[in-house]
C-alpha positions as CSV (number, residue, x, y, z in Angstrom):
1,M,-19.3,-19.3,14.9
2,T,-15.8,-19.6,13.4
3,G,-14.6,-16.0,12.8
4,V,-11.0,-15.1,13.6
5,T,-9.9,-12.3,15.9
6,L,-6.4,-10.9,16.3
7,D,-5.8,-8.9,19.5
8,R,-2.7,-6.7,19.6
9,V,-0.7,-9.4,17.9
10,T,3.1,-8.9,17.5
11,K,5.9,-10.9,16.0
12,R,9.6,-10.6,16.5
13,F,12.5,-12.4,14.9
14,G,15.3,-11.7,17.4
15,D,15.6,-7.9,17.7
16,V,13.6,-7.3,14.5
17,Q,9.8,-6.7,15.0
18,V,7.9,-7.6,11.8
19,I,4.3,-7.4,13.1
20,H,3.3,-4.4,15.1
21,G,0.2,-4.7,17.4
22,V,-2.3,-5.9,14.8
23,D,-6.0,-5.8,15.8
24,L,-8.4,-7.4,13.4
25,K,-11.8,-9.1,13.4
26,I,-12.8,-11.5,10.6
27,E,-16.4,-12.5,10.7
28,D,-17.7,-16.0,10.4
29,G,-18.0,-17.0,6.7
30,E,-16.1,-13.9,5.5
31,F,-13.5,-13.9,2.7
32,C,-10.7,-11.7,4.0
33,V,-7.7,-10.8,1.9
34,F,-4.4,-9.7,3.3
35,V,-2.7,-7.5,0.6
36,G,0.4,-5.4,0.5
37,P,3.9,-5.2,-1.1
38,S,6.6,-7.8,-0.5
39,G,7.9,-7.8,3.0
40,C,4.8,-6.2,4.5
41,G,4.2,-9.1,6.9
42,K,1.1,-10.6,5.3
43,S,2.4,-14.2,5.0
44,T,3.9,-14.0,8.5
45,L,0.5,-12.9,9.8
46,L,-1.2,-15.8,8.0
47,R,1.3,-18.3,9.3
48,M,0.7,-17.0,12.9
49,V,-3.0,-17.7,12.4
50,A,-2.1,-21.2,11.2
51,G,0.3,-21.8,14.1
52,L,3.3,-22.2,11.9
53,E,4.9,-19.0,13.4
54,E,4.9,-18.4,17.1
55,T,3.1,-15.3,18.3
56,T,5.4,-13.0,20.3
57,S,2.6,-11.2,22.1
58,G,-1.1,-10.7,21.8
59,A,-3.9,-13.3,21.3
60,I,-5.4,-15.2,18.3
61,N,-8.9,-16.5,18.6
62,I,-10.7,-18.8,16.2
63,G,-14.4,-18.9,17.1
64,S,-14.5,-18.6,20.9
65,K,-11.3,-20.5,21.4
66,D,-7.9,-18.8,22.2
67,V,-5.5,-20.7,19.9
68,T,-2.4,-18.5,20.5
69,S,-0.4,-21.4,21.9
70,V,-2.4,-24.3,20.4
71,D,-0.7,-26.8,18.1
72,P,-1.4,-26.1,14.4
73,S,-3.2,-29.5,14.0
74,E,-5.7,-28.6,16.7
75,R,-6.6,-25.1,15.4
76,G,-9.3,-26.3,12.9
77,V,-7.5,-24.6,10.0
78,A,-6.3,-25.9,6.6
79,M,-3.7,-24.1,4.6
80,V,-3.1,-24.0,0.8
81,F,0.4,-23.0,-0.1
82,Q,1.9,-21.4,-3.2
83,T,3.6,-24.7,-4.0
84,Y,1.2,-27.6,-4.5
85,A,3.2,-30.0,-2.3
86,L,1.4,-33.1,-3.8
87,Y,2.9,-36.6,-3.4
88,P,4.0,-37.6,-6.9
89,H,3.5,-41.3,-6.4
90,M,-0.1,-40.9,-5.3
91,T,-3.3,-40.5,-7.3
92,V,-5.4,-37.4,-7.0
93,A,-7.8,-39.3,-4.7
94,E,-5.0,-40.6,-2.5
95,N,-3.4,-37.1,-2.2
96,M,-6.8,-35.6,-1.2
97,G,-7.5,-38.3,1.3
98,F,-4.0,-38.7,2.8
99,G,-4.6,-36.4,5.8
100,L,-7.7,-38.3,6.9
101,K,-5.9,-41.7,6.3
102,M,-3.1,-40.6,8.6
103,T,-5.5,-39.6,11.4
104,G,-7.2,-43.0,11.2
105,H,-10.5,-42.0,9.6
106,P,-12.6,-45.0,8.2
107,K,-12.0,-45.7,4.5
108,A,-15.7,-45.2,3.6
109,E,-15.8,-41.8,5.3
110,T,-12.5,-40.7,3.6
111,A,-13.8,-41.9,0.2
112,A,-17.1,-40.0,0.7
113,K,-15.3,-36.7,1.6
114,V,-12.9,-37.1,-1.3
115,A,-15.8,-37.6,-3.7
116,E,-17.6,-34.5,-2.3
117,A,-14.5,-32.4,-2.6
118,A,-14.0,-33.7,-6.2
119,R,-17.6,-32.7,-7.1
120,I,-17.1,-29.2,-5.7
121,L,-13.9,-28.7,-7.6
122,K,-14.9,-30.6,-10.8
123,L,-12.1,-33.2,-10.3
124,E,-14.1,-36.4,-10.7
125,P,-12.6,-37.3,-14.1
126,L,-9.1,-36.9,-12.6
127,L,-9.2,-38.9,-9.4
128,D,-7.1,-41.8,-10.8
129,R,-4.4,-39.6,-12.3
130,K,-1.1,-38.8,-10.7
131,P,0.2,-35.1,-10.4
132,K,2.5,-35.4,-13.4
133,A,-0.5,-35.9,-15.6
134,L,-2.2,-32.7,-14.4
135,S,-2.0,-29.0,-15.5
136,G,-0.9,-26.4,-13.0
137,G,-4.5,-25.3,-12.4
138,Q,-5.6,-28.9,-11.8
139,R,-2.8,-29.4,-9.3
140,Q,-3.8,-26.3,-7.4
141,R,-7.4,-27.6,-7.3
142,V,-6.2,-30.9,-5.9
143,A,-4.3,-28.9,-3.2
144,I,-7.5,-27.0,-2.4
145,G,-9.4,-30.3,-2.4
146,R,-7.0,-31.8,0.2
147,A,-7.9,-28.8,2.4
148,I,-11.6,-29.2,1.9
149,V,-11.5,-32.9,2.8
150,R,-10.2,-32.0,6.2
151,G,-13.4,-30.1,6.9
152,P,-11.6,-27.1,8.5
153,E,-13.3,-24.2,10.2
154,V,-11.0,-21.7,8.5
155,F,-9.2,-21.9,5.1
156,L,-5.9,-20.2,4.8
157,F,-4.5,-19.4,1.3
158,D,-0.8,-18.2,1.0
159,E,-0.5,-16.8,-2.6
160,P,-1.9,-19.9,-4.1
161,L,-2.0,-18.6,-7.7
162,S,1.5,-17.2,-8.0
163,N,2.9,-20.1,-10.0
164,L,0.1,-20.0,-12.6
165,D,0.1,-18.2,-15.9
166,A,-2.2,-15.2,-16.4
167,E,-5.1,-17.2,-18.0
168,L,-5.1,-19.9,-15.3
169,R,-4.9,-17.2,-12.6
170,V,-8.2,-15.8,-13.8
171,E,-9.7,-19.2,-14.1
172,M,-8.6,-20.2,-10.5
173,R,-9.9,-16.8,-9.1
174,V,-13.3,-17.7,-10.4
175,E,-13.0,-21.3,-8.9
176,I,-12.0,-20.0,-5.5
177,A,-14.8,-17.4,-5.4
178,R,-17.3,-20.1,-6.4
179,L,-15.9,-22.4,-3.7
180,H,-16.4,-19.8,-1.1
181,R,-20.0,-19.3,-2.1
182,E,-20.7,-23.0,-2.1
183,I,-19.2,-24.0,1.2
184,G,-19.5,-20.7,3.1
185,A,-16.4,-21.2,5.3
186,T,-14.2,-18.4,6.7
187,M,-11.3,-17.8,4.3
188,I,-8.1,-15.8,4.7
189,Y,-6.2,-15.2,1.5
190,V,-2.7,-13.6,1.1
191,T,-1.7,-12.0,-2.1
192,H,0.5,-9.1,-3.4
193,D,-1.9,-8.8,-6.4
194,Q,-4.5,-6.1,-5.7
195,V,-6.6,-7.4,-8.7
196,E,-7.0,-10.7,-6.9
197,A,-7.8,-8.9,-3.7
198,M,-10.5,-6.7,-5.4
199,T,-12.2,-9.6,-7.2
200,L,-12.2,-12.1,-4.3
201,A,-12.6,-10.2,-1.0
202,D,-15.5,-9.4,1.2
203,K,-12.9,-7.5,3.3
204,I,-9.4,-6.3,2.3
205,V,-6.7,-5.7,4.9
206,V,-4.0,-3.5,3.5
207,L,-0.6,-4.0,5.2
208,R,2.6,-2.1,5.2
209,A,5.7,-2.7,7.3
210,G,3.8,-5.0,9.6
211,K,1.0,-2.6,10.3
212,I,-2.6,-2.3,9.1
213,E,-3.0,0.8,6.9
214,Q,-6.8,0.3,6.2
215,V,-9.5,-2.3,6.4
216,G,-12.7,-2.3,4.4
217,K,-14.7,-3.5,1.4
218,P,-12.9,-3.5,-1.9
219,L,-14.8,-0.5,-3.4
220,D,-14.7,1.4,-0.1
221,L,-10.9,1.3,-0.2
222,Y,-10.9,2.2,-3.9
223,N,-13.3,5.1,-3.5
224,D,-12.3,6.4,-0.1
225,P,-8.7,5.6,0.8
226,D,-7.4,6.9,4.1
227,N,-3.9,7.7,2.8
228,R,-1.7,7.9,-0.2
229,F,-0.3,4.4,0.3
230,V,-3.8,2.8,0.1
231,A,-4.8,5.1,-2.8
232,G,-1.8,4.1,-4.8
233,F,-1.9,0.4,-4.0
234,I,-5.6,-0.3,-4.6
235,G,-6.5,0.3,-8.3
236,S,-4.9,-0.8,-11.6
237,P,-3.3,1.1,-13.2
238,A,-2.2,2.9,-10.0
239,M,-3.4,6.4,-9.1
240,N,-1.4,9.3,-10.5
241,F,0.2,11.6,-7.9
242,V,1.3,15.2,-8.6
243,A,3.0,17.5,-6.1
244,G,1.5,20.8,-5.3
245,V,1.1,23.6,-2.7
246,A,-2.0,24.6,-0.8
247,E,-3.7,27.9,-1.9
248,T,-7.0,29.3,-0.8
249,G,-9.6,26.8,-1.9
250,S,-7.3,25.1,-4.3
251,A,-4.0,23.1,-4.8
252,L,-1.5,24.6,-7.2
253,C,0.4,21.9,-9.1
254,K,3.0,22.7,-11.8
255,G,2.1,19.4,-13.4
256,L,-1.7,20.0,-13.5
257,G,-2.4,23.7,-12.8
258,S,-4.8,24.9,-10.2
259,V,-7.1,22.2,-8.7
260,A,-10.1,23.7,-7.0
261,T,-11.3,21.8,-3.9
262,S,-13.8,22.1,-1.1
263,V,-11.7,20.0,1.4
264,T,-10.0,21.5,4.4
265,L,-6.5,22.4,3.3
266,P,-3.5,23.0,5.5
267,A,-1.9,26.4,5.8
268,K,-1.3,28.3,2.5
269,G,2.0,27.3,1.0
270,S,2.0,23.8,2.7
271,E,3.0,20.8,0.6
272,V,0.1,18.7,-0.7
273,T,-0.3,15.9,-3.2
274,V,-3.1,15.7,-5.7
275,G,-4.2,12.2,-6.7
276,L,-6.2,11.4,-9.9
277,R,-7.1,7.9,-11.2
278,P,-6.1,7.2,-14.8
279,Q,-9.7,7.1,-16.0
280,H,-10.3,10.6,-14.6
281,L,-7.7,12.1,-16.9
282,K,-8.4,12.9,-20.6
283,I,-6.1,13.8,-23.5
284,G,-6.9,17.4,-24.4
285,K,-5.7,20.3,-26.4
286,G,-2.3,21.7,-25.6
287,T,1.4,20.8,-25.6
288,T,2.2,20.5,-22.0
289,H,2.8,16.7,-21.6
290,R,5.1,14.4,-23.5
291,V,3.9,11.0,-24.7
292,D,6.3,8.2,-23.5
293,L,4.2,5.2,-24.6
294,T,0.7,4.3,-25.8
295,E,-0.6,0.9,-24.9
296,A,-3.5,0.4,-27.4
297,L,-5.2,-2.8,-26.2
298,G,-8.4,-2.6,-28.2
299,G,-11.1,-2.0,-25.7
300,V,-8.9,0.3,-23.6
301,S,-5.8,2.4,-24.2
302,Y,-3.2,3.6,-21.7
303,V,-1.2,6.6,-22.5
304,H,1.9,7.1,-20.5
305,L,2.9,10.8,-20.1
306,T,5.6,12.9,-18.6
307,A,4.5,16.2,-17.1
308,P,6.6,19.4,-17.4
309,T,7.9,18.7,-13.8
310,G,9.1,15.2,-14.8
311,E,6.3,13.5,-13.0
312,K,4.8,10.4,-14.7
313,L,1.1,10.1,-15.4
314,I,-1.1,7.4,-17.0
315,V,-4.3,8.3,-18.9
316,E,-6.9,5.5,-19.3
317,S,-9.2,5.8,-22.3
318,H,-11.9,3.5,-23.6
319,E,-11.3,5.0,-27.1
320,Q,-8.7,3.6,-29.4
321,I,-5.9,6.1,-29.1
322,E,-2.6,5.9,-30.9
323,L,-0.1,8.6,-30.1
324,E,3.5,8.6,-31.3
325,R,6.2,8.6,-28.7
326,G,7.5,12.1,-28.1
327,A,4.2,13.8,-29.2
328,M,3.1,16.7,-27.0
329,V,-0.4,16.8,-25.7
330,G,-2.5,18.5,-23.1
331,I,-4.7,16.9,-20.4
332,S,-8.0,17.7,-18.7
333,F,-9.9,16.5,-15.7
334,N,-12.8,17.3,-13.4
335,A,-11.5,18.7,-10.1
336,K,-14.2,16.9,-8.2
337,D,-12.4,13.6,-9.0
338,A,-9.2,14.7,-7.4
339,M,-8.1,13.4,-4.0
340,L,-5.7,15.5,-1.8
341,F,-3.1,14.3,0.7
342,D,-1.0,16.2,3.1
343,K,2.8,16.1,3.4
344,D,2.6,12.9,5.5
345,G,0.4,11.1,3.0
346,L,-2.8,11.4,5.0
347,R,-6.0,12.0,3.1
348,L,-7.5,15.5,3.3
349,R,-11.3,15.4,3.6
C-alpha cells in the first residue's frame, strides 16, 4: 500500500508559520487535489511531501514508512513541475530515460521503460525529437513521462498545466485523468484552478492560510460546503452571497427579499449570509436589479447584476439571453436552493 499520511504537519520560515497542524490521509491509488488561492500553502505542502521543504514538526508517511527526514531521492516519489525542465540538447527518449541512466540502470531496462511510458502518453512518434520541436502540451507529456519511467509509488504534480493555453489545458486534463486510470498510482496534484480540481480529483483538499478548510469528494464539497469560503471557491461561476438578518424561519435580505428556511437560525436580528449558485437564480419580472453585463456564449448565458444594495450577482441561464447594460430586471429563485451562513462564515444546517 502506498497511501500518504500527514500527521499534524507544520512548516515555519523563520518566525512565520505557513502550514498549521495539517492532518490528512490519502488512500492508495487515490487522486488527491490540493486547491486554494495563491499563498494558501498548497505548493509548500506538496514540496514537504516530496522532501524539497523541511518539515518543522509532525510526521509524513508514505505507505508504512516515515519519510519525514528521508532524502527526496529515497521517498519513492516523482514530481512534475509547472516548468517542463527538459534538457534542450537531448531527445525525448533521452530526457525520459536520463534519471535511470544516472542511477546506473541497464540500457535495455531503461529503453523498455521509456517505450512503455511513450505508449501510455502517445509519444512514440516523438521519441527522436528535441524539446524545441515540440508543442507545450507535448513537452508537458514528456515531463510526465520522465516521472513515469522512474516507477514512483506516488506522483506529485505542482500546477503542471499553468503554462498552457486554454485548449491545451483541457486536453492535458483528459490525458492526466486517463493516465491515472491506466497506471492506478497515488497522485497528489496542486492547482489554484477549481475546475481542474473538480474534473480530476477523487478527493479535494481545500486550503486557506495553511489550514485545511474541508476535505471531500468534488460534488460533496459543491453540494454540501462547510463554510462560506468553500462554497465560494468551489463552483464556476462562484456562488452569489447576499447579506441578511435572521428572522423567525427566514432570512431577510435587502438584495433578495425574505428567504424562507428550515435550518436552525441564530437569534433574531443576527447577521446571516444567503448563498445562491448562479444556476439557481432566474431573470424575472420587476425592476429591482441593474444589468451590468450579459455574456451570451451560445449554450449558456451569464447575466451580471447589481442589487439595490450594491451587491453583485451572476445569473446563469441555458437560454440565449441578451439584455442591454443598464436595463432593470427582477430575479426569482427557489428558497430550498439557498444556503445560509452565520456571521463567522460557518454553514447553518
